[in-house]
C-alpha positions as CSV (number, residue, x, y, z in Angstrom):
1,M,81.6,27.9,282.0
2,P,80.4,24.7,283.9
3,S,83.0,22.7,285.6
4,C,84.2,19.3,284.5
5,H,82.6,17.4,287.3
6,A,79.1,18.8,286.5
7,V,79.5,17.9,282.9
8,N,80.6,14.4,283.8
9,G,77.7,13.9,286.1
10,M,75.1,14.9,283.5
11,G,76.7,12.6,281.0
12,V,76.6,9.6,283.2
13,E,73.0,10.1,284.0
14,T,72.1,10.7,280.4
15,I,73.9,7.5,279.5
16,L,72.2,5.5,282.1
17,I,68.8,6.8,281.1
18,A,69.6,6.1,277.5
19,L,70.7,2.5,278.4
20,I,67.5,1.9,280.4
21,A,65.4,3.2,277.7
22,L,67.2,1.0,275.2
23,G,66.8,-2.0,277.4
24,A,63.1,-1.3,277.8
25,G,62.8,-0.9,274.0
26,V,64.6,-4.2,273.5
27,A,62.4,-6.0,276.0
28,L,59.2,-4.6,274.5
29,G,60.5,-5.6,271.0
30,V,61.3,-9.1,272.2
31,F,57.9,-9.5,273.9
32,G,56.1,-8.2,270.8
33,L,58.1,-10.7,268.7
34,R,57.2,-13.6,270.9
35,I,53.5,-12.6,270.8
36,R,53.7,-12.6,267.0
37,Q,55.5,-15.9,266.9
38,D,52.9,-17.4,269.2
39,R,50.1,-16.2,267.0
40,Q,51.8,-17.6,263.9
41,G,52.5,-21.0,265.6
42,R,48.9,-21.3,266.6
43,N,47.8,-20.6,263.0
44,S,50.4,-23.1,261.6
45,R,49.3,-25.8,264.0
46,Q,45.7,-25.4,263.0
47,M,46.6,-25.6,259.3
48,A,48.7,-28.7,260.0
49,E,46.0,-30.4,262.0
50,E,43.5,-29.6,259.2
51,E,45.8,-31.0,256.6
52,A,46.5,-34.1,258.7
53,R,42.8,-34.7,259.0
54,S,42.3,-34.4,255.3
55,I,45.2,-36.8,254.6
56,R,43.8,-39.3,257.1
57,E,40.4,-39.1,255.5
58,A,41.9,-39.6,252.0
59,A,44.0,-42.5,253.3
60,K,40.9,-44.1,254.9
61,E,39.0,-43.7,251.6
62,Q,41.8,-45.1,249.5
63,S,42.3,-48.0,251.9
64,A,38.6,-48.7,251.8
65,Q,38.8,-48.7,248.0
66,V,41.8,-51.0,248.0
67,V,40.0,-53.4,250.3
68,R,37.0,-53.4,248.1
69,D,39.1,-54.1,245.0
70,G,41.0,-56.9,246.8
71,E,37.8,-58.5,247.9
72,E,36.5,-58.3,244.3
73,K,39.7,-60.0,242.9
74,V,39.6,-62.6,245.6
75,R,36.0,-63.4,244.7
76,H,36.9,-63.6,241.0
77,L,39.9,-65.8,241.7
78,Q,37.9,-68.0,244.0
79,A,35.3,-68.4,241.2
80,E,37.9,-69.3,238.6
81,T,39.6,-71.8,241.0
82,E,36.3,-73.5,241.8
83,E,35.5,-73.8,238.1
84,T,39.0,-75.2,237.4
85,I,38.7,-77.7,240.2
86,K,35.3,-78.8,238.9
87,R,36.7,-79.3,235.4
88,R,39.6,-81.3,236.7
89,R,37.3,-83.4,238.7
90,R,35.2,-84.2,235.6
91,D,38.3,-85.1,233.7
92,L,39.5,-87.3,236.4
93,D,36.2,-89.0,236.6
94,H,36.2,-89.7,232.8
95,E,39.8,-91.0,233.0
96,E,38.9,-93.2,236.0
97,E,36.0,-94.6,234.0
98,R,38.2,-95.3,231.0
99,L,40.8,-97.0,233.1
100,Q,38.2,-99.1,234.8
101,R,36.8,-100.2,231.4
102,R,40.3,-101.1,230.3
103,R,41.0,-102.9,233.5
104,D,37.8,-104.9,232.9
105,D,38.9,-105.7,229.3
106,L,42.3,-106.8,230.5
107,D,40.9,-109.0,233.1
108,A,38.6,-110.6,230.5
109,R,41.5,-111.1,228.1
110,V,43.7,-112.7,230.8
111,E,40.9,-115.1,231.6
112,R,40.6,-116.0,227.9
113,L,44.3,-116.5,227.7
114,E,44.4,-118.7,230.7
115,R,41.6,-120.9,229.3
116,R,43.5,-121.1,226.0
117,E,46.7,-122.0,227.8
118,Q,45.0,-124.7,229.6
119,T,43.6,-126.0,226.3
120,L,47.0,-125.9,224.7
121,N,48.6,-127.7,227.6
122,K,46.1,-130.5,227.3
123,R,46.8,-130.7,223.5
124,Q,50.5,-130.6,224.0
125,S,50.3,-133.4,226.5
126,A,48.3,-135.4,224.1
127,L,50.7,-134.7,221.3
128,D,53.7,-135.7,223.5
129,R,52.0,-139.0,224.3
130,R,51.3,-139.5,220.6
131,E,54.8,-138.6,219.6
132,N,56.2,-141.1,222.0
133,D,54.0,-143.7,220.7
134,V,55.0,-142.9,217.1
135,R,58.7,-142.9,218.0
136,K,58.4,-146.3,219.6
137,V,56.6,-147.6,216.5
138,E,59.2,-146.1,214.2
139,Q,62.1,-147.5,216.2
140,E,60.5,-150.9,216.1
141,R,60.0,-150.6,212.3
142,L,63.5,-149.3,211.8
143,A,64.9,-152.2,213.7
144,E,62.8,-154.6,211.7
145,L,63.9,-152.8,208.4
146,D,67.5,-152.9,209.5
147,S,67.4,-156.6,210.1
148,K,65.6,-157.1,206.7
149,L,68.2,-154.9,204.9
150,E,71.1,-156.7,206.5
151,V,69.6,-160.0,205.3
152,I,69.0,-158.6,201.8
153,A,72.3,-156.7,201.5
154,Q,74.3,-159.4,203.3
155,M,76.2,-156.8,205.3
156,T,75.9,-155.2,208.6
157,R,75.1,-151.6,209.3
158,D,78.7,-150.7,210.0
159,E,79.7,-152.3,206.7
160,A,77.0,-150.3,204.9
161,R,78.1,-147.1,206.6
162,A,81.7,-147.7,205.6
163,E,80.7,-148.3,202.0
164,L,78.6,-145.1,201.9
165,L,81.4,-143.1,203.3
166,Q,83.8,-144.6,200.7
167,A,81.3,-143.7,197.9
168,A,80.9,-140.2,199.4
169,E,84.7,-139.8,199.6
170,N,85.2,-140.8,196.0
171,E,82.4,-138.4,194.8
172,A,84.0,-135.6,196.9
173,R,87.4,-136.4,195.4
174,N,85.9,-136.1,191.9
175,D,84.2,-132.9,192.8
176,I,87.5,-131.5,194.2
177,A,89.4,-132.5,191.1
178,R,86.8,-130.8,188.9
179,I,86.8,-127.7,191.1
180,I,90.6,-127.6,191.0
181,R,90.6,-127.7,187.2
182,Q,88.0,-125.0,187.1
183,V,90.0,-122.9,189.5
184,E,93.1,-123.4,187.5
185,A,91.3,-122.3,184.3
186,E,89.9,-119.3,186.1
187,A,93.4,-118.5,187.5
188,R,94.8,-118.6,184.0
189,E,92.1,-116.3,182.7
190,Q,92.5,-113.9,185.6
191,A,96.3,-113.9,185.1
192,D,95.8,-113.0,181.4
193,S,93.3,-110.3,182.3
194,R,95.6,-109.0,185.1
195,A,98.5,-108.9,182.7
196,R,96.4,-106.9,180.2
197,D,95.3,-104.6,182.9
198,I,98.9,-104.0,184.1
199,I,100.1,-103.2,180.5
200,A,97.1,-101.0,179.8
201,L,97.6,-99.2,183.1
202,A,101.3,-98.6,182.4
203,V,100.5,-97.2,178.9
204,Q,97.7,-95.0,180.3
205,R,99.9,-93.6,183.1
206,L,102.6,-92.8,180.6
207,A,100.3,-91.0,178.1
208,S,103.1,-89.5,176.1
209,E,102.7,-87.9,172.7
210,H,103.1,-89.9,169.5
211,V,106.7,-90.0,168.4
212,S,107.3,-89.2,164.7
213,E,110.6,-87.3,164.7
214,I,113.1,-87.9,162.0
215,A,116.7,-86.5,161.8
216,V,116.1,-84.4,158.7
217,S,119.0,-84.3,156.3
218,V,117.7,-81.6,154.0
219,V,119.0,-78.1,154.3
220,S,116.9,-75.2,152.9
221,L,118.5,-72.5,150.8
222,P,117.4,-68.9,150.3
223,S,117.8,-69.3,146.5
224,D,119.3,-71.6,143.9
225,E,122.2,-69.2,143.4
226,M,123.5,-70.4,146.8
227,K,124.1,-73.9,145.3
228,G,126.9,-72.5,143.1
229,R,128.6,-70.8,146.0
230,I,128.4,-74.1,148.0
231,I,130.0,-76.0,145.2
232,G,132.7,-73.4,144.7
233,R,135.2,-73.0,141.9
234,N,135.9,-76.4,140.5
235,G,134.0,-77.9,143.5
236,R,136.6,-76.9,146.1
237,N,134.0,-75.8,148.6
238,I,131.9,-78.9,148.5
239,R,135.0,-81.1,148.6
240,A,136.3,-79.3,151.6
241,F,132.9,-79.6,153.3
242,E,132.7,-83.3,152.7
243,L,136.2,-83.9,153.8
244,A,135.6,-82.0,157.1
245,T,132.3,-83.6,157.9
246,G,132.6,-87.1,156.4
247,V,129.2,-86.9,154.7
248,D,128.0,-86.8,151.1
249,V,126.4,-83.5,149.9
250,I,123.9,-84.0,147.1
251,V,123.1,-81.0,145.0
252,D,120.4,-81.9,142.5
253,D,117.4,-80.2,140.8
254,T,115.4,-79.9,144.0
255,P,114.6,-76.2,144.3
256,E,116.2,-74.2,147.1
257,A,117.4,-77.3,149.0
258,I,120.4,-79.6,149.2
259,T,120.6,-83.1,150.8
260,V,123.2,-84.3,153.4
261,S,123.6,-88.0,153.3
262,S,125.5,-90.2,155.9
263,F,124.9,-93.5,157.8
264,D,126.3,-91.8,160.9
265,P,123.4,-89.7,162.4
266,V,125.9,-87.5,164.4
267,R,127.9,-86.7,161.4
268,R,124.7,-85.9,159.5
269,E,123.6,-83.6,162.2
270,V,127.0,-81.8,162.4
271,A,126.9,-81.4,158.6
272,K,123.4,-80.0,158.7
273,Q,124.1,-77.4,161.4
274,A,127.4,-76.4,159.7
275,M,125.7,-76.0,156.3
276,T,122.9,-74.0,157.8
277,K,125.5,-71.7,159.5
278,L,127.4,-71.3,156.2
279,V,124.2,-70.4,154.3
280,V,123.3,-67.8,156.9
281,D,126.9,-66.4,157.1
282,G,127.4,-66.3,153.3
283,R,131.2,-66.5,153.5
284,I,131.8,-69.9,152.0
285,H,135.4,-71.0,151.6
286,P,137.6,-73.9,152.9
287,A,138.9,-72.0,155.9
288,R,135.5,-70.8,156.9
289,I,134.0,-74.2,156.4
290,E,136.6,-75.9,158.7
291,K,135.8,-73.2,161.4
292,L,132.1,-73.6,161.2
293,V,132.3,-77.4,161.1
294,D,134.4,-77.4,164.3
295,D,131.8,-75.1,166.0
296,A,128.9,-77.3,164.8
297,R,130.7,-80.4,166.1
298,A,131.2,-78.7,169.5
299,D,127.5,-77.7,169.6
300,V,126.3,-81.2,168.7
301,E,128.6,-82.7,171.4
302,Q,127.1,-80.4,173.9
303,V,123.6,-81.4,172.8
304,I,124.6,-85.1,173.1
305,K,125.8,-84.5,176.6
306,E,122.7,-82.6,177.7
307,E,120.3,-85.1,176.0
308,G,122.1,-88.1,177.7
309,E,121.8,-86.4,181.1
310,R,118.2,-85.5,180.4
311,A,117.4,-89.1,179.5
312,A,118.9,-90.5,182.7
313,Y,117.2,-87.8,184.8
314,E,113.7,-88.3,183.3
315,A,114.0,-92.1,183.7
316,G,115.3,-91.8,187.2
317,V,118.5,-93.8,186.5
318,H,121.7,-92.6,188.2
319,G,125.4,-93.5,188.4
320,L,125.8,-94.3,184.7
321,H,129.3,-94.2,183.0
322,P,129.9,-91.0,180.9
323,E,130.3,-93.1,177.8
324,I,126.9,-94.6,178.3
325,M,125.4,-91.2,178.9
326,R,127.0,-90.1,175.6
327,L,125.5,-92.9,173.7
328,L,122.1,-92.1,175.2
329,G,122.6,-88.5,173.8
330,V,123.6,-89.9,170.4
331,M,120.2,-91.7,170.3
332,R,118.6,-88.3,170.1
333,F,119.6,-88.3,166.4
334,R,118.8,-92.0,165.8
335,T,115.4,-93.2,164.5
336,S,113.8,-96.6,163.8
337,Y,110.8,-96.8,161.6
338,G,110.3,-93.1,162.2
339,Q,110.4,-93.4,166.0
340,N,113.0,-91.4,167.8
341,Q,115.2,-93.8,169.8
342,H,116.0,-91.3,172.5
343,A,112.3,-90.8,173.4
344,H,111.7,-94.5,172.9
345,A,114.4,-95.4,175.5
346,I,112.9,-93.0,178.1
347,E,109.4,-94.3,177.4
348,T,110.5,-97.9,177.7
349,A,112.1,-97.1,181.0
350,H,108.9,-95.5,182.3
351,L,106.8,-98.5,181.1
352,A,109.1,-101.1,182.6
353,G,109.2,-99.3,185.9
354,M,105.4,-99.1,186.1
355,I,104.9,-102.8,185.2
356,A,107.6,-103.8,187.7
357,T,105.8,-101.8,190.4
358,E,102.5,-103.7,189.7
359,L,104.2,-107.1,189.6
360,G,106.6,-106.5,192.6
361,A,109.8,-106.8,190.5
362,D,113.0,-104.7,190.9
363,V,112.0,-101.3,189.7
364,T,115.5,-99.9,189.5
365,V,116.7,-102.8,187.4
366,C,113.7,-102.6,185.0
367,K,114.1,-98.8,184.6
368,T,117.9,-99.1,183.9
369,A,117.5,-101.9,181.5
370,G,114.6,-100.2,179.8
371,L,116.7,-97.1,179.3
372,L,119.7,-98.9,178.0
373,H,118.0,-101.8,176.0
374,D,118.6,-100.1,172.6
375,L,122.0,-98.7,173.5
376,G,123.6,-100.7,170.7
377,K,121.7,-98.8,168.0
378,A,123.9,-95.8,168.6
379,I,127.0,-97.7,167.4
380,D,125.6,-100.7,165.4
381,H,126.9,-99.0,162.2
382,E,130.4,-99.1,163.6
383,I,130.5,-102.6,165.2
384,E,129.5,-106.0,163.7
385,G,126.6,-107.7,165.4
386,T,123.0,-107.1,166.5
387,H,122.3,-104.0,168.5
388,A,121.0,-106.0,171.5
389,L,124.3,-107.9,171.9
390,I,126.4,-104.8,171.1
391,G,124.5,-102.8,173.7
392,A,124.8,-105.5,176.4
393,D,128.6,-105.8,175.8
394,F,129.1,-102.1,175.9
395,A,127.1,-101.7,179.1
396,R,129.1,-104.6,180.7
397,R,132.4,-103.0,179.7
398,H,131.4,-99.6,181.1
399,G,130.5,-100.3,184.7
400,V,127.1,-102.1,184.6
401,K,127.6,-104.9,187.1
402,D,124.0,-106.2,187.6
403,E,123.7,-109.3,185.3
404,R,119.9,-108.9,185.3
405,I,120.4,-105.6,183.4
406,I,122.8,-107.2,181.0
407,N,120.5,-110.1,180.4
408,A,117.5,-107.8,179.8
409,I,119.4,-105.8,177.2
410,A,120.7,-108.8,175.4
411,A,117.5,-110.9,175.5
412,H,114.9,-108.3,174.5
413,H,115.0,-109.7,170.9
414,H,115.2,-113.4,172.0
415,E,118.9,-113.6,171.0
416,V,119.8,-115.1,174.4
417,P,117.4,-116.8,176.9
418,H,115.6,-114.7,179.6
419,E,117.1,-115.4,183.0
420,C,115.0,-113.2,185.2
421,V,111.5,-111.6,185.3
422,E,113.0,-108.2,184.8
423,A,114.2,-109.2,181.3
424,L,110.6,-110.2,180.4
425,I,109.2,-106.9,181.7
426,V,111.7,-104.9,179.6
427,E,110.8,-106.9,176.5
428,A,107.1,-106.3,177.1
429,A,107.8,-102.5,177.7
430,D,109.8,-102.3,174.5
431,A,107.0,-104.0,172.5
432,I,104.4,-101.6,174.0
433,S,106.4,-98.5,173.2
434,G,107.0,-99.6,169.7
435,A,103.5,-101.0,168.9
436,R,101.2,-98.4,170.4
437,P,99.3,-96.3,167.9
438,G,101.3,-93.5,166.3
439,A,104.7,-94.7,167.6
440,R,106.0,-96.0,164.3
441,R,105.0,-95.5,160.7
442,E,102.8,-98.0,159.2
443,S,102.5,-98.6,155.5
444,L,99.3,-97.7,153.7
445,D,98.9,-101.3,152.4
446,A,99.1,-102.8,155.9
447,Y,96.7,-100.2,157.2
448,I,94.1,-100.9,154.5
449,K,94.4,-104.7,155.0
450,R,93.9,-104.3,158.7
451,V,90.8,-102.1,158.4
452,K,89.3,-104.4,155.7
453,M,90.0,-107.5,157.8
454,L,88.3,-105.8,160.8
455,E,85.1,-105.1,158.8
456,D,85.2,-108.7,157.3
457,I,85.3,-110.2,160.7
458,A,82.3,-108.1,161.9
459,N,80.3,-108.9,158.7
460,S,80.8,-112.7,159.1
461,F,78.4,-112.9,162.1
462,D,74.7,-113.4,161.7
463,G,72.4,-110.4,162.2
464,V,75.1,-107.9,161.2
465,E,73.7,-105.4,158.6
466,Y,76.6,-102.9,158.2
467,S,80.0,-102.4,159.8
468,Y,82.4,-99.5,159.7
469,A,86.0,-99.3,160.9
470,L,86.7,-95.8,162.4
471,Q,89.6,-94.0,164.1
472,A,92.4,-95.6,162.1
473,G,91.1,-99.1,162.9
474,R,90.9,-98.6,166.6
475,E,87.0,-98.8,166.7
476,V,84.5,-100.7,164.7
477,R,80.8,-99.7,164.7
478,I,78.4,-102.5,163.8
479,I,74.7,-101.9,162.9
480,V,72.6,-105.0,163.5
481,R,69.1,-106.0,162.3
482,P,66.7,-105.4,165.3
483,D,64.3,-108.2,164.3
484,T,67.2,-110.7,164.4
485,V,69.4,-109.5,167.3
486,D,67.8,-108.5,170.6
487,D,69.4,-106.6,173.4
488,L,71.0,-109.6,175.1
489,S,72.1,-111.0,171.8
490,A,73.8,-107.7,171.0
491,I,75.9,-108.0,174.2
492,R,76.9,-111.6,173.3
493,L,77.6,-110.5,169.7
494,A,80.0,-107.7,170.9
495,R,81.8,-110.1,173.1
496,D,82.1,-112.8,170.3
497,I,83.3,-110.3,167.7
498,A,85.9,-108.9,170.1
499,R,87.1,-112.4,170.9
500,Q,87.3,-113.2,167.1
501,I,89.4,-110.0,166.5
502,E,91.8,-111.0,169.4
503,E,92.3,-114.4,168.0
504,T,92.8,-113.6,164.3
505,M,94.3,-110.1,164.1
506,Q,97.5,-108.4,165.2
507,Y,97.1,-104.8,166.0
508,P,98.6,-102.1,168.3
509,G,96.6,-101.0,171.4
510,Q,93.0,-102.0,171.6
511,I,89.9,-102.0,169.3
512,K,86.5,-100.9,170.5
513,V,83.6,-103.0,169.3
514,H,80.4,-100.9,169.2
515,I,77.1,-102.6,168.5
516,I,74.2,-100.4,167.4
517,R,70.6,-101.8,167.5
518,E,67.9,-99.4,166.4
519,T,64.2,-100.1,166.2
520,R,62.0,-97.9,164.1
521,A,58.2,-97.8,164.1
522,V,56.6,-96.4,160.9
523,D,53.0,-95.8,160.3
524,Y,50.9,-93.6,157.9
525,A,48.0,-91.3,158.6
526,K,45.4,-91.6,155.9
């Protein structure tokens, strides 16, 4: 068995040999690798050089092509530029020729004007000399004529001037007087026209419905059998009803109706409502009658209060005494010629306020007086005297302090003199409210007479063929003969007929005069 040292020596040598062999192998491998890399580098360099040569050749060819294209474009642009320059030169040459011709024309015109100016200057100088000569001659002649006129007139120039001025002054004074009279006449006409316009405007602005209410005193019954129940045994029911209401109950042959009669409109209304309730209730006896009459009286008083407040509110009048307010409510059941006095009072207040606004008067006074002007009609059946004076006294005793209002109430029927313009306005408003169409009932005879008179006035003029009154006499249509009345004559005829109607007739509102002129041409085909 070999020893350990022998074994260790062989191992070391072996290892050294192996390491040397390994190092030689590695060196050979590295050398071989470098040889291969050198070969590949030479091949890559050759390929790069060939590619670079091809790129350079392509770039040279492309640059040569770009140069050729640029030179071609430059030649083309140069040709266009030269052509444009030539055209501009030709245009400039033409413009220069035209300006030269115009300059020559202007020079020739200036020369002609200068020659004409010289000629005019010579003529003006000659005219100035001639004018001076003529002026001298005229002055000499005027001096000679002045001396001759002074001899003939036996007065100097100053005296003649004074006399002429005096004559001119007298003539001017006459003209001024004539103009003043003319202006006064025109002022009166304009004042009348302005007054009509104000009244028409007030009526138009109000534009209320026609008033035709009546406090009806007829009570309808479901059957005639109800009449016996109303009368009662031995007439006890009807006597109890008349005693409680203070009215007369008329039971006649009128089918299914009875009549309640009384001069007091409030009592009549209370009786009407109480009777209506009794008929509906059916229990008719004295105790029931007294109960329903008391209820009806309370209801009517409430209506009176509400209507008085409504009248003051609608008219815009505040601060009135409760008793005055009550009488305004009572007027809800009062009529005059078929016109409800409650609505008439409100309407008069509105009209008076509108007219006062147009004329610059006191609107509050006019509205208050217009609302209260017929206050006496609510109690004129209880107190002796006219309703105007009764109403003025009642208003004075119940807190109305403004004497203009008192005077307007008392004077609206000319029973006392008018003391202020507000009284005149209230009177005019009262007349407008009562006279406008539909406000009050008009008798058939008066209506027929008015319409016939309207047609007679139209037929009295020359050239009128037919005339017709329309719209309840508020329009008249007149047909004229075309061979007698022309267009201008038709206008004058309408104005003349309207003026004749205004002068000879009395009518509410206004009447439209309509002239119709028709020309017909007729021929026959044979």
